[in-house]
N, C-alpha and C positions, 0 to 999 in steps of 0.2 A: 504494500500499500504506500502511496506517495504521502507527503506531508499534508497536502490539500485534502486527499481522500480520508486520512486519519482524522483531520479536523472536522470534516463533514460527518464522519461516523460518530464522533463524540457528541456533536450537537444533535444529531438524529436520535441517538440513544436517550439523551436527556429529555427529549420531547415525547418519545414513544414508550419509555419505561423499560423495566428489567426483562420482560418477556421478549420484546423486540431485540434487546441486547444479546440474549442467548441465541436467538434465531440467526442474527448476523454473524455471531462468533462461529456457529456451526458451519455456516455457509463459507465464511472466509477460510476456516480450517480445511474443509473438504476441497475447496478450490486449490489451496496451497499444496495439499497432499496429492491431489490429482496431477498438479504441475510437476512435483518432484518425481512422481511415479512415471510420468510420461518421459521425463528427461533420463531416468535410470531404470528402465523396466528390466525385470529379471529375465535372463536368457532362457532359463528352464526352471521347472519346479524345484530342482535341487539347489538352485542358487539362493533360495530363501533360507534364512536361519531363524531358529526360534529366538524370540525376544522376551521370553518369559523371565521375570526376575528370579534369581536363585538357582539357575542351572547353567551348565556349560555343555551344550550338545548341538546336534544336528537333527533335522527331520529325516525319518525313514518312511518308506511307503509300504513296508511289509512288517506285520506284527511279529515281534521277537522278544521273548523274555530272557533275561540274563540268568543263567543257571550257575549258581556258585559252585556246584559240584564239577562243573566243566571248565572253570577258570583256573589257570595255573596259580599256585600258592605264591605268596611273597617270598623271595629268596632270603637265605640267611647269610649275612656277610661274615666272612672269616678271614683272618690275616695269618694266624699261626696254626699249623697242623698239630695233630696230637703228638707227632714225633719231635715237636719243638723247632720245626723249620718254617721259615717265612715262605708263604705260598707265592707271593708276588713281590718283587723288589720295591715296586711303587707303594706298597702297603706297609712297608717296614717303618714304624715310627722313629727308628734310629735313636732310641733312648740310650743315654750313657749307662755304663755298668753300675754306677752308684744308684741311679734311679731304679733300674731293674732289680737290683739287690734289695733296695728298700721295699719295692713292691712285694718281693718274695718274703721278706722278713715280716712285713705287716700281715700278709696272708697267713703265714704259719704261726705267728704270735697270736693272731685272732683265733686260729684253730686250737692252739694250746689253751688259751683262756677259756674257750667254749667247753673243753673237756673237763677242766677243773670246776667251773661253775655249774655245769650240768650235774656232775657227781655231788657237788655241794648241795644242790636242791634235793637230789635223791636221798641224801643223808639228813634232810630236814634243817639244814643250816640257813638256807634262804627259801623264800616262799614260791619262787617261780623263775623260769629261765627259758630262753629261746636260743638255740644254736644257729650258726651260719654255715654249717657244713655244705660244701658243694657250690655255694654262691659267692665265695670270696672274690672271684674274678670280677663280678659285677660291681662290688664295692670299691676295690682298689683301682681298677681300670678307670672307672668314672671319676673317682675322687682326684686322681692324678691329673686329669684333663681339665679340671675346674680351676678358677681363681679362688684363693683362700677366702675372699670376701663375698663370693657368691653365696646366696642364702640356700640352705638345704632344708627341705621338708621331707622327713623320713616317715616310713610306716612303722617298722619295729625291727626289721632285719637288715639294718644298715650300719652296724657297729664299726665295720671296717672303714667307712667314710670318716667317722670321727677319729679313728686310730690314725689314719693317714694325716689328718689335720693337726695331730699333736695331743689328742685327749689321752691322758696317761692311764696306765694300768691301775694306779691308785684311784683315779676318778671313776673308772669302770667298776672297780670293786666296791668303793664307797657307795655308789648309787645302788648296786644290787643288794648291799647289806642295809641301806637306808640309815647309815650311821651319822654321827655329828659332823662329819666332813662332807657329806653328800650335798652337792649343789642344790638339789631339790628339797633338802632338809627332811628326808624320809617320807615325803608325802606321796611319792609315786611308786607304782609297782616296779620290780626289777626290770631291767632292760629298757625302761622308758627314759632314755638319756636326753639331755638337752644342754646346750652351751652357748651363751651369748657371745663369748669370746671366740668360739669356733664358727659362729654364724650358722648354728644348727638348732632349728626350732624344736622345742621339747616334744617328745613323742606322745601321741594320744592313742588310747586303746581302740576306740571305735574306728572301723575301717573307712577309709577314703575321706575322712573329714579334712585331712591335710590338703586335698586336691583343689577345692575351690579357694582355700586360703592361699595356696601357692599362686594361683591365677591372680588373686587380688594383690599379693605382694609384688608379683612381676609387673602388674599394671602401675603400681606405685614406682617401681624402678624405672619404668618407661617414662613416666612423667618427670622423675628426678633427673633423667639423662645422666646416670652415674656410670654407664659403661659396664654394668654388671648384669647378671641374669640369675634366675631362680631355677633350681632343679627339684623336682618332686618325684620321690620314689613311691612305688605302689606295686602290689602283686596282681596277677591276673584275676584272682578272686575279687579283689577290691574293685576291679574294673566293671564288675556287675552292679555296683552300687550306683544309685542315682547321682550322687555327688560327683562321680567320675565324668558322667556325661555333661553335667552342668559346667564342670571345670574345663573340659575340652572345648565346649561351645563358647564360653566366656573368653577364654584365652585366644581362640581363633578369631572371633569377631572383633575383639578389642586389640588384636595384634600385640599380645603380651610376650615379653622375652622369657619364656619358661620352657625347660626341658622336662617333658613327662617321660620318666624312666620306668618302664614296666619290667619287673623281674618275673618272667613267666617260668615258674619252677615246676609246673605240671599238676600241682595238687591243691592249690589254695590252702585252706585249713585241713580239709580231709576229703575234698571232692575232686576226682580226676577231671581233666579238662573236657573229656568227652561228655561229661554230665553238666558242664558249666556253660558251654556255648556251642553253636553249630558252625559259626563262620570260621574264617582263616585267622585265628588268634586275635590279638589285640591290635596289631599293626594295621589291619584293614579298617579299623575304626578311625584311626588318625587321618587316613585319606578321606573318609566320609565327612569328617569335620573340617577338611581343608588345611590340614597341617602337613608339612614335609615329614616323611616317615621313613624309618629304616628298621630292619630286623637284623639283629646281630647274634653271633654265637657268644652267649654269656659266659661260657667256660674258656673263652679266649680273651685274656686280659688286654692284649694289644688291639683286638677288634673293638672291644668296649672303649678303650682309650681313644682310638681313632674316631669312632662314631661320636662320642661325647665332645671331643675337641672340635670337630667340624660342626656339630649341632650348636655348641656354644658360640662359635664364630657367626653362625647364621642368626642366632637369637639376638646377639648384641648389634650386629651390623644392620639387620633388616627389621628388628623389633617384631619378631613373630615366633610363635611356639613351634616346637619340634617334638615328635613322639619317637621314642626308641623302645623297641621291644627286644629285651635280652632273653634269649632262649637258654634256660639252664635247668638244673635239677636239684631239688631239695633232698640231700642225702639223709639228714637227720629228721627226727620227728618234728611236727609243726612247733610244738612246745613241750614242756614237761607235763602238760595236761593231755597230751596226745599219744596214742600208740598206733604208729603208721602201719604196723603189720596187719591191721584190720582192713586196710584197703589197698595194699600192694605187697608183693612178694619180697622176701629177703634176697632172692637171686637178682631181682631187678635193681635193688638198691646196691648190691655188691658190684654189679656190672658198671654202673655209673661211677661208683667210688674208685674202681680200679682202672677202667678203660677211658674215662673222659673227665678226669678230675682237673680243675683249673690249676691247682697247685703243682700237680705232676707235670702238666704241660709246660708251665713256665720254668720249672726246674730243668726239664729237657732242653729248653732253649738256652738256659744259663750254662748248662754242661756243654752243649754244642759250641758255645762261644767262649769257653774257658773262664766264665765268671764264677763257677762253682764246682766243687768236687765233694767226694765222700767225707773227707776230713773236715771241711767247712760245715757240711751238713750235720755231722755228729756234734761238733762243738756248738753250733747254733741251737740245736735241739735241747742240749743240756742247759745252755744259758737261758733260753726262752722259758723253760720249765721253772728254773730257779727264780727268774724275774716275776713270773706269774704267782708262784707259791709265796714269795716274799710279800707281794701286795695283798694276796689273799689273807695271809695270817694277820697282817697289820689291820686290814679292814674289819676282820672278824673280831678283833680285840678292842676296837674302838667303841665308845659308848654311843647309845642312840640319842637323837636330839632331845632337847628339853620339850616336854609335852606342851608347853606354852606356845611352841612354834605352830601348833595347829591353827591358832587364831591370827597369825601374822601374815603380812604380805598380800592381803586382798584389798584392804582399805588403807588409805593414807593415815587416817585417824580412826582408831578402833571404835565402832559404834557402841552405844551404851548397852544394848542387849547382848553383844558378844563379850563385852567387858564383864557383865554379870555372869555369863556362862563360864568364862575363864576362872573367875573367882570361885564359883560353885565347884568347878573341877578341882581346883587346888585344895579347897576345904575338904572335899570328899576324900581325895587321896591322902591328905594329911591325917584325917580321922581313921582311915582304914589302911594305913601304909604297910602294915604287915602282910596285906594281901596283894601287894604290887611289887614287882622286882625293880625297885628304884635304884638299886646298885648298878643296873645296866644302862641307866639314863643319865644324861647331863643333869647337873644339880637343879632340882625343882624348888627347893626351899633354902 
């Protein structure tokens, strides 16, 4: 429309009212559309593309359903063979011997700590424990690829990430015993670690609650433009929770720099994957939510390292989420409350422990490259056990926190009703102190 035509149009609309305005608008729109169509007509029916919002597709003229049983599965990325040899030179992370040896020592130290604390629970010395057997490669490989300042949201089987960052054996033991040196002051279940210093959010028992929290934290990082990312660990069982889907969608739509790291160990708490989902694992969901996705061999510490390092670069540079599905196997029971022989055979567990163990694979690599030998192995095993036993004994002998700590660290100023409860508790314990093992607690009176 020319300037004169537009002026005439406005005057005419004012004189004729809203109904006439709608009529003219429709006529102008259709005339303009017809002109554009006549200038660029499709050469054939296949030149038209769907313009529906929310899809990326083309028109087809024959009805066809996508059958997931006939679609190739998402491949598993691997860098290191079971024999400890790099499969492709381009995929060798070329880590120096010091870094590789630290990886190995952290993985084996975690394994040693698991054995001691698992037996401790069986003897009634602590109330609960969860081992990390078989999944050490997912912890150490991912932790090594992150910046120490990146925020970690764990599920409950990521102790190796904390160990890599410098969480000490004393701190692990103090938390599991809930003694006076415990960062959480004895308020959490064992293995519910957390450390502000290590940028590791405290573990929560309910499955998948950490996932939308991680998406929110990543969105805050995006707004802060701090050059960091968030990593969120979860198991394939947790991926069935509604929180997982909410987290994926929020992160993808809001372009949050978060790595969703799934440890697919095959059994969730006690349910085989065949009874958990019908589709191709968890990786296929990342694609559905519009996230770059990769599936890796979780028993290959180098593959995990490469994947997380690349994912982190993508998160920080492009401000977008990435999903990594690490295929691994839980060799131990889910926890000390579980008996895995009820849902899998001993032979199956033995196979994975002996044939595809992440620790054995890395050790083969180290031996092949003259980083390690039998003499070093024997010396380290002996030293690792002594370190664990020393921290274990010291933690067990420390007193438990003052019971008054139950009332602290929620309110800045303790409300009157909680002050009254605290005083009632102290008066009760003082009156019946012969019924309470006060000698095991930090001084109350």
